[in-house]
DOBA-113750 format. One record per atom (N, C-alpha, C): residue in one letter; atom name; y, z, x. Coordinates in Angstrom, 3 decimals, always signed. Example, Ala and Ser with C-alpha at 12.3 -4.5 7.8 and 13.67 -1.06 7.14 Angstrom:
REM DOBA-113750
+------+------+----------+----------+----------+
: type : atom :        y :        z :        x :
+------+------+----------+----------+----------+
:    A :    N :   -5.690 :   +7.800 :  +13.190 :
:    A :   CA :   -4.500 :   +7.800 :  +12.300 :
:    A :    C :   -3.300 :   +7.800 :  +13.200 :
:    S :    N :   -2.250 :   +7.080 :  +12.850 :
:    S :   CA :   -1.060 :   +7.140 :  +13.670 :
:    S :    C :   +0.030 :   +7.870 :  +12.900 :
+------+------+----------+----------+----------+
REM end
This chain:
REM DOBA-113750
+------+------+----------+----------+----------+
: type : atom :        y :        z :        x :
+------+------+----------+----------+----------+
:    M :    N :   -1.359 :   +0.573 :   +0.548 :
:    M :   CA :   -0.550 :   +0.034 :   +0.267 :
:    M :    C :   +1.396 :   +0.059 :   +0.866 :
:    T :    N :   +1.186 :   +0.394 :   +1.609 :
:    T :   CA :   +2.318 :   +0.886 :   +3.051 :
:    T :    C :   +2.876 :   -0.912 :   +3.450 :
:    A :    N :   +1.968 :   -1.813 :   +3.607 :
:    A :   CA :   +2.135 :   -3.258 :   +3.913 :
:    A :    C :   +2.574 :   -3.599 :   +2.810 :
:    V :    N :   +2.358 :   -3.685 :   +1.996 :
:    V :   CA :   +2.967 :   -4.358 :   +0.385 :
:    V :    C :   +4.282 :   -3.544 :   +0.481 :
:    E :    N :   +4.921 :   -2.374 :   +0.558 :
:    E :   CA :   +6.412 :   -1.916 :   +0.555 :
:    E :    C :   +6.800 :   -2.469 :   +1.485 :
:    A :    N :   +6.105 :   -3.114 :   +2.794 :
:    A :   CA :   +7.131 :   -3.378 :   +4.118 :
:    A :    C :   +7.230 :   -4.513 :   +4.003 :
:    I :    N :   +6.004 :   -5.365 :   +3.355 :
:    I :   CA :   +6.808 :   -6.798 :   +2.570 :
:    I :    C :   +7.345 :   -6.733 :   +2.067 :
:    V :    N :   +7.609 :   -6.053 :   +0.308 :
:    V :   CA :   +8.481 :   -6.091 :   -0.187 :
:    V :    C :   +9.850 :   -5.727 :   +0.074 :
:    E :    N :  +10.163 :   -4.839 :   +1.033 :
:    E :   CA :  +11.152 :   -4.415 :   +1.571 :
:    E :    C :  +11.882 :   -5.371 :   +2.756 :
:    E :    N :  +11.291 :   -6.421 :   +3.268 :
:    E :   CA :  +11.808 :   -7.437 :   +4.146 :
:    E :    C :  +12.066 :   -8.705 :   +3.272 :
:    M :    N :  +11.013 :   -8.690 :   +1.759 :
:    M :   CA :  +11.916 :  -10.150 :   +0.954 :
:    M :    C :  +13.324 :   -9.312 :   +0.685 :
:    A :    N :  +13.273 :   -8.394 :   +0.376 :
:    A :   CA :  +14.142 :   -7.492 :   -0.867 :
:    A :    C :  +15.851 :   -8.152 :   +0.581 :
:    S :    N :  +15.261 :   -8.160 :   +1.816 :
:    S :   CA :  +16.915 :   -7.837 :   +3.221 :
:    S :    C :  +16.444 :   -8.896 :   +3.022 :
:    G :    N :  +15.608 :   -9.371 :   +3.390 :
:    G :   CA :  +16.021 :  -11.155 :   +4.097 :
:    G :    C :  +15.879 :  -11.447 :   +5.440 :
:    T :    N :  +14.594 :  -10.035 :   +6.090 :
:    T :   CA :  +14.491 :  -10.565 :   +6.679 :
:    T :    C :  +12.811 :  -10.845 :   +7.809 :
:    I :    N :  +12.242 :  -11.762 :   +6.726 :
:    I :   CA :  +11.228 :  -12.398 :   +6.742 :
:    I :    C :  +11.757 :  -13.816 :   +7.471 :
:    Q :    N :  +11.194 :  -14.193 :   +8.801 :
:    Q :   CA :  +11.652 :  -15.214 :   +9.396 :
:    Q :    C :  +10.827 :  -15.968 :   +9.164 :
:    E :    N :  +10.202 :  -17.248 :   +9.369 :
:    E :   CA :   +8.968 :  -18.198 :   +9.631 :
:    E :    C :   +9.878 :  -19.767 :  +10.740 :
:    T :    N :   +8.248 :  -19.436 :  +11.459 :
:    T :   CA :   +8.657 :  -20.445 :  +12.341 :
:    T :    C :   +7.298 :  -21.726 :  +12.208 :
:    T :    N :   +6.877 :  -22.863 :  +12.651 :
:    T :   CA :   +5.581 :  -23.408 :  +12.072 :
:    T :    C :   +4.716 :  -22.604 :  +12.723 :
:    E :    N :   +4.838 :  -21.798 :  +14.033 :
:    E :   CA :   +3.792 :  -20.909 :  +14.387 :
:    E :    C :   +3.061 :  -19.418 :  +13.744 :
:    E :    N :   +4.124 :  -19.117 :  +13.302 :
:    E :   CA :   +4.537 :  -18.142 :  +12.877 :
:    E :    C :   +5.405 :  -17.012 :  +11.561 :
:    I :    N :   +4.471 :  -15.953 :  +10.711 :
:    I :   CA :   +5.804 :  -15.167 :  +10.259 :
:    I :    C :   +6.282 :  -14.029 :  +11.027 :
:    T :    N :   +7.864 :  -13.771 :  +11.623 :
:    T :   CA :   +8.498 :  -12.863 :  +12.094 :
:    T :    C :   +8.522 :  -11.393 :  +11.135 :
:    L :    N :   +8.107 :  -10.338 :  +11.547 :
:    L :   CA :   +9.428 :   -8.885 :  +10.609 :
:    L :    C :   +9.960 :   -8.301 :  +11.342 :
:    Q :    N :  +11.246 :   -7.305 :  +10.352 :
:    Q :   CA :  +11.496 :   -7.068 :  +11.811 :
:    Q :    C :  +11.199 :   -5.740 :  +12.109 :
:    N :    N :  +10.168 :   -5.104 :  +11.219 :
:    N :   CA :   +8.874 :   -4.000 :  +10.835 :
:    N :    C :   +7.636 :   -4.292 :  +10.819 :
:    P :    N :   +7.482 :   -5.212 :  +11.885 :
:    P :   CA :   +5.441 :   -5.138 :  +11.374 :
:    P :    C :   +4.433 :   -4.426 :  +11.601 :
:    E :    N :   +5.137 :   -3.260 :  +12.065 :
:    E :   CA :   +3.710 :   -2.522 :  +12.433 :
:    E :    C :   +3.154 :   -1.919 :  +11.127 :
:    P :    N :   +3.915 :   -1.779 :  +10.370 :
:    P :   CA :   +2.425 :   -1.509 :   +8.777 :
:    P :    C :   +1.744 :   -2.691 :   +8.230 :
:    I :    N :   +2.182 :   -3.926 :   +8.576 :
:    I :   CA :   +1.187 :   -4.349 :   +8.488 :
:    I :    C :   +0.066 :   -5.588 :   +9.568 :
:    R :    N :   +0.541 :   -4.856 :  +10.692 :
:    R :   CA :   -0.908 :   -4.634 :  +11.959 :
:    R :    C :   -2.352 :   -3.683 :  +12.231 :
:    V :    N :   -1.508 :   -2.696 :  +11.454 :
:    V :   CA :   -1.915 :   -1.663 :  +11.099 :
:    V :    C :   -3.274 :   -1.395 :   +9.998 :
:    A :    N :   -2.751 :   -3.171 :   +9.050 :
:    A :   CA :   -3.459 :   -3.014 :   +7.527 :
:    A :    C :   -4.743 :   -3.900 :   +8.152 :
:    S :    N :   -5.677 :   -3.690 :   +7.017 :
:    S :   CA :   -6.884 :   -4.498 :   +7.132 :
:    S :    C :   -6.287 :   -6.279 :   +7.034 :
:    K :    N :   -7.804 :   -6.299 :   +7.700 :
:    K :   CA :   -7.953 :   -8.317 :   +7.855 :
:    K :    C :   -7.464 :   -8.051 :   +6.573 :
:    R :    N :   -7.981 :   -7.836 :   +6.080 :
:    R :   CA :   -8.513 :   -8.861 :   +4.417 :
:    R :    C :   -7.208 :   -8.204 :   +3.810 :
:    V :    N :   -6.736 :   -7.468 :   +3.997 :
:    V :   CA :   -5.006 :   -7.426 :   +3.039 :
:    V :    C :   -3.780 :   -8.128 :   +3.949 :
:    Q :    N :   -3.914 :   -8.407 :   +5.519 :
:    Q :   CA :   -3.378 :   -8.970 :   +6.060 :
:    Q :    C :   -3.129 :  -10.780 :   +6.328 :
:    K :    N :   -4.591 :  -10.810 :   +5.185 :
:    K :   CA :   -4.588 :  -12.549 :   +5.570 :
:    K :    C :   -3.826 :  -12.528 :   +3.721 :
:    R :    N :   -4.072 :  -11.682 :   +2.910 :
:    R :   CA :   -3.600 :  -12.121 :   +1.029 :
:    R :    C :   -2.291 :  -11.245 :   +1.233 :
:    L :    N :   -1.632 :  -10.226 :   +2.291 :
:    L :   CA :   +0.427 :  -10.171 :   +2.596 :
:    L :    C :   +1.037 :  -12.213 :   +3.570 :
:    T :    N :   +0.192 :  -12.439 :   +4.107 :
:    T :   CA :   +0.480 :  -14.198 :   +4.835 :
:    T :    C :   +0.023 :  -14.320 :   +3.694 :
:    T :    N :   -0.474 :  -14.917 :   +2.803 :
:    T :   CA :   -0.649 :  -16.128 :   +1.577 :
:    T :    C :   +0.747 :  -15.743 :   +1.598 :
:    L :    N :   +1.215 :  -14.776 :   +0.816 :
:    L :   CA :   +2.164 :  -14.044 :   -0.136 :
:    L :    C :   +3.752 :  -14.560 :   +0.617 :
:    V :    N :   +3.243 :  -14.049 :   +1.291 :
:    V :   CA :   +4.704 :  -14.407 :   +2.203 :
:    V :    C :   +5.055 :  -16.066 :   +2.060 :
:    H :    N :   +4.323 :  -16.737 :   +2.923 :
:    H :   CA :   +4.050 :  -18.293 :   +2.313 :
:    H :    C :   +4.386 :  -18.905 :   +1.067 :
:    R :    N :   +3.890 :  -18.110 :   +0.404 :
:    R :   CA :   +4.198 :  -18.807 :   -1.153 :
:    R :    C :   +5.692 :  -18.578 :   -1.208 :
:    Y :    N :   +5.932 :  -16.932 :   -0.927 :
:    Y :   CA :   +7.838 :  -16.850 :   -1.239 :
:    Y :    C :   +8.321 :  -17.965 :   -0.251 :
:    L :    N :   +8.350 :  -17.446 :   +1.042 :
:    L :   CA :   +9.408 :  -18.777 :   +1.438 :
:    L :    C :   +8.825 :  -20.085 :   +1.359 :
:    D :    N :   +8.051 :  -20.716 :   +0.820 :
:    D :   CA :   +7.787 :  -21.957 :   +0.274 :
:    D :    C :   +9.273 :  -21.895 :   -1.405 :
:    L :    N :   +9.105 :  -21.110 :   -2.163 :
:    L :   CA :  +10.586 :  -20.689 :   -3.100 :
:    L :    C :  +11.484 :  -20.635 :   -2.555 :
:    Q :    N :  +11.545 :  -19.857 :   -1.381 :
:    Q :   CA :  +12.779 :  -20.022 :   -1.112 :
:    Q :    C :  +13.332 :  -20.573 :   -0.650 :
:    L :    N :  +12.414 :  -21.513 :   -0.163 :
:    L :   CA :  +13.201 :  -22.939 :   +0.186 :
:    L :    C :  +13.968 :  -23.765 :   -1.010 :
:    A :    N :  +12.354 :  -23.691 :   -1.819 :
:    A :   CA :  +12.400 :  -25.058 :   -2.808 :
:    A :    C :  +14.148 :  -24.381 :   -3.391 :
:    W :    N :  +14.426 :  -23.107 :   -3.759 :
:    W :   CA :  +15.587 :  -22.567 :   -4.712 :
:    W :    C :  +16.495 :  -22.992 :   -4.092 :
:    E :    N :  +16.739 :  -22.671 :   -2.956 :
:    E :   CA :  +17.846 :  -23.297 :   -1.870 :
:    E :    C :  +18.354 :  -24.746 :   -1.869 :
:    K :    N :  +17.314 :  -25.472 :   -1.887 :
:    K :   CA :  +17.627 :  -27.064 :   -1.929 :
:    K :    C :  +17.906 :  -26.951 :   -3.649 :
:    R :    N :  +17.581 :  -26.822 :   -4.375 :
:    R :   CA :  +18.027 :  -27.183 :   -5.319 :
:    R :    C :  +18.976 :  -26.436 :   -5.602 :
:    T :    N :  +19.583 :  -25.384 :   -4.868 :
:    T :   CA :  +21.088 :  -24.944 :   -5.305 :
:    T :    C :  +22.153 :  -25.082 :   -4.595 :
:    V :    N :  +22.196 :  -26.295 :   -3.413 :
:    V :   CA :  +22.784 :  -27.062 :   -2.800 :
:    V :    C :  +22.830 :  -28.141 :   -3.727 :
:    W :    N :  +21.608 :  -28.778 :   -4.461 :
:    W :   CA :  +21.859 :  -30.214 :   -5.382 :
:    W :    C :  +22.830 :  -29.806 :   -6.576 :
:    L :    N :  +22.551 :  -28.794 :   -6.490 :
:    L :   CA :  +23.469 :  -27.946 :   -8.102 :
:    L :    C :  +24.955 :  -27.994 :   -7.390 :
:    N :    N :  +25.072 :  -27.378 :   -6.801 :
:    N :   CA :  +26.733 :  -27.458 :   -5.997 :
:    N :    C :  +27.088 :  -28.484 :   -5.573 :
:    E :    N :  +26.874 :  -29.617 :   -5.317 :
:    E :   CA :  +26.664 :  -30.545 :   -5.419 :
:    E :    C :  +27.334 :  -31.591 :   -6.677 :
:    M :    N :  +26.278 :  -31.559 :   -7.381 :
:    M :   CA :  +26.488 :  -31.980 :   -8.779 :
:    M :    C :  +27.703 :  -31.057 :   -9.103 :
:    L :    N :  +27.808 :  -30.439 :   -9.337 :
:    L :   CA :  +29.170 :  -29.398 :   -9.707 :
:    L :    C :  +30.528 :  -30.118 :   -9.316 :
:    G :    N :  +30.114 :  -30.326 :   -7.698 :
:    G :   CA :  +31.689 :  -30.387 :   -7.469 :
:    G :    C :  +32.273 :  -31.956 :   -7.833 :
:    K :    N :  +30.921 :  -32.348 :   -8.130 :
:    K :   CA :  +30.714 :  -34.547 :   -8.229 :
:    K :    C :  +31.932 :  -34.095 :  -10.263 :
:    M :    N :  +30.875 :  -32.701 :  -10.655 :
:    M :   CA :  +31.722 :  -33.031 :  -11.983 :
:    M :    C :  +33.585 :  -32.793 :  -11.756 :
:    Q :    N :  +33.692 :  -31.938 :  -11.215 :
:    Q :   CA :  +34.301 :  -30.872 :  -11.108 :
:    Q :    C :  +35.793 :  -32.287 :  -10.583 :
:    N :    N :  +35.204 :  -32.720 :   -9.476 :
:    N :   CA :  +35.840 :  -33.821 :   -9.524 :
:    N :    C :  +36.722 :  -35.214 :  -10.219 :
:    W :    N :  +34.944 :  -35.103 :  -11.347 :
:    W :   CA :  +35.058 :  -36.342 :  -11.846 :
:    W :    C :  +36.015 :  -36.052 :  -13.453 :
:    L :    N :  +36.306 :  -34.432 :  -14.114 :
:    L :   CA :  +37.059 :  -34.037 :  -14.703 :
:    L :    C :  +38.590 :  -33.952 :  -14.070 :
:    G :    N :  +38.904 :  -34.153 :  -12.373 :
:    G :   CA :  +39.820 :  -33.690 :  -12.302 :
:    G :    C :  +40.743 :  -35.247 :  -12.240 :
:    R :    N :  +39.971 :  -36.017 :  -12.586 :
:    R :   CA :  +40.756 :  -37.156 :  -13.020 :
:    R :    C :  +42.264 :  -38.061 :  -14.028 :
:    D :    N :  +43.038 :  -38.596 :  -13.312 :
:    D :   CA :  +44.350 :  -38.495 :  -14.131 :
:    D :    C :  +43.798 :  -39.452 :  -15.481 :
:    D :    N :  +42.945 :  -39.835 :  -15.106 :
:    D :   CA :  +42.845 :  -41.452 :  -16.055 :
:    D :    C :  +42.513 :  -40.795 :  -18.257 :
:    L :    N :  +42.106 :  -39.517 :  -17.483 :
:    L :   CA :  +41.259 :  -38.876 :  -18.501 :
:    L :    C :  +41.829 :  -38.074 :  -19.699 :
:    P :    N :  +41.393 :  -38.507 :  -20.864 :
:    P :   CA :  +42.139 :  -37.651 :  -22.156 :
:    P :    C :  +41.847 :  -36.219 :  -21.754 :
:    N :    N :  +43.169 :  -35.157 :  -22.421 :
:    N :   CA :  +43.514 :  -34.450 :  -22.398 :
:    N :    C :  +42.366 :  -33.873 :  -23.111 :
:    D :    N :  +42.502 :  -33.659 :  -24.520 :
:    D :   CA :  +40.583 :  -33.108 :  -24.718 :
:    D :    C :  +39.531 :  -33.246 :  -23.469 :
:    I :    N :  +39.208 :  -33.497 :  -22.710 :
:    I :   CA :  +38.536 :  -34.160 :  -21.894 :
:    I :    C :  +39.413 :  -33.201 :  -20.589 :
:    K :    N :  +39.910 :  -33.168 :  -20.462 :
:    K :   CA :  +40.420 :  -32.447 :  -19.094 :
:    K :    C :  +40.485 :  -31.137 :  -19.734 :
:    N :    N :  +40.879 :  -30.633 :  -20.707 :
:    N :   CA :  +40.854 :  -29.080 :  -21.367 :
:    N :    C :  +39.410 :  -29.080 :  -21.122 :
:    D :    N :  +38.312 :  -29.994 :  -21.540 :
:    D :   CA :  +36.868 :  -29.610 :  -21.395 :
:    D :    C :  +36.851 :  -29.096 :  -20.140 :
:    G :    N :  +37.090 :  -29.264 :  -19.183 :
:    G :   CA :  +37.017 :  -29.479 :  -17.667 :
:    G :    C :  +37.403 :  -28.011 :  -17.405 :
:    E :    N :  +38.773 :  -27.587 :  -17.246 :
:    E :   CA :  +39.237 :  -26.196 :  -17.455 :
:    E :    C :  +38.439 :  -25.597 :  -17.834 :
:    Q :    N :  +37.984 :  -25.255 :  -19.474 :
:    Q :   CA :  +36.932 :  -24.599 :  -19.462 :
:    Q :    C :  +35.601 :  -24.099 :  -19.187 :
:    I :    N :  +34.963 :  -25.299 :  -18.402 :
:    I :   CA :  +34.068 :  -25.341 :  -17.741 :
:    I :    C :  +34.629 :  -24.794 :  -16.364 :
:    E :    N :  +34.837 :  -25.250 :  -15.723 :
:    E :   CA :  +35.579 :  -24.746 :  -14.751 :
:    E :    C :  +36.092 :  -22.700 :  -14.451 :
:    R :    N :  +36.958 :  -22.160 :  -15.439 :
:    R :   CA :  +36.381 :  -21.272 :  -16.688 :
:    R :    C :  +35.877 :  -20.533 :  -16.062 :
:    E :    N :  +34.769 :  -21.154 :  -16.835 :
:    E :   CA :  +33.274 :  -20.415 :  -17.138 :
:    E :    C :  +32.801 :  -20.066 :  -15.705 :
:    L :    N :  +32.654 :  -20.644 :  -15.286 :
:    L :   CA :  +32.258 :  -21.675 :  -13.541 :
:    L :    C :  +32.564 :  -19.983 :  -13.010 :
:    E :    N :  +33.660 :  -19.422 :  -12.893 :
:    E :   CA :  +34.566 :  -18.803 :  -12.031 :
:    E :    C :  +34.149 :  -17.275 :  -12.317 :
:    W :    N :  +34.028 :  -17.670 :  -14.084 :
:    W :   CA :  +33.605 :  -16.277 :  -14.508 :
:    W :    C :  +32.266 :  -15.472 :  -14.326 :
:    A :    N :  +31.121 :  -16.846 :  -13.913 :
:    A :   CA :  +29.845 :  -16.273 :  -13.493 :
:    A :    C :  +29.686 :  -16.724 :  -11.907 :
:    G :    N :  +30.607 :  -16.494 :  -11.142 :
:    G :   CA :  +31.109 :  -16.316 :  -10.181 :
:    G :    C :  +29.836 :  -17.643 :   -9.140 :
:    V :    N :  +30.257 :  -19.103 :   -9.782 :
:    V :   CA :  +29.350 :  -19.733 :   -9.060 :
:    V :    C :  +30.863 :  -20.335 :   -8.046 :
:    V :    N :  +30.245 :  -20.787 :   -6.736 :
:    V :   CA :  +31.465 :  -21.099 :   -6.322 :
:    V :    C :  +31.322 :  -22.311 :   -5.760 :
:    I :    N :  +31.855 :  -23.380 :   -6.127 :
:    I :   CA :  +31.507 :  -24.544 :   -6.234 :
:    I :    C :  +32.058 :  -25.613 :   -4.749 :
:    G :    N :  +31.161 :  -26.126 :   -4.524 :
:    G :   CA :  +31.274 :  -27.307 :   -3.046 :
:    G :    C :  +30.629 :  -26.480 :   -1.814 :
:    R :    N :  +30.149 :  -24.982 :   -2.199 :
:    R :   CA :  +29.812 :  -24.352 :   -0.956 :
:    R :    C :  +28.637 :  -23.696 :   -0.670 :
:    E :    N :  +27.191 :  -23.437 :   -0.690 :
:    E :   CA :  +26.446 :  -23.383 :   -0.882 :
:    E :    C :  +26.295 :  -21.793 :   -1.039 :
:    A :    N :  +25.677 :  -21.366 :   -1.473 :
:    A :   CA :  +25.324 :  -19.911 :   -2.435 :
:    A :    C :  +24.761 :  -18.870 :   -1.167 :
+------+------+----------+----------+----------+
REM end
């Protein structure tokens, strides 16, 4: 159980690093003392977590790009006022939600 708690803590703090050859933890000791079976299962879970994290980051970058394009389009001078007003409302809602357009989250 200590090994699982250590992995969850590392996930929460963002300290798990991955290379093509290994996973690096800030505090690997609880994993080292765990049984080989537990180590193998945790390694599988950590790889899955890192894959999901990468997919999430890619989607976030794409979404930010799309929001930036939408913001540019809604800022055009040749749009009717009602469309501009809709765009301003969308920008206010995004700001309220804490979305930063044009930068990675």
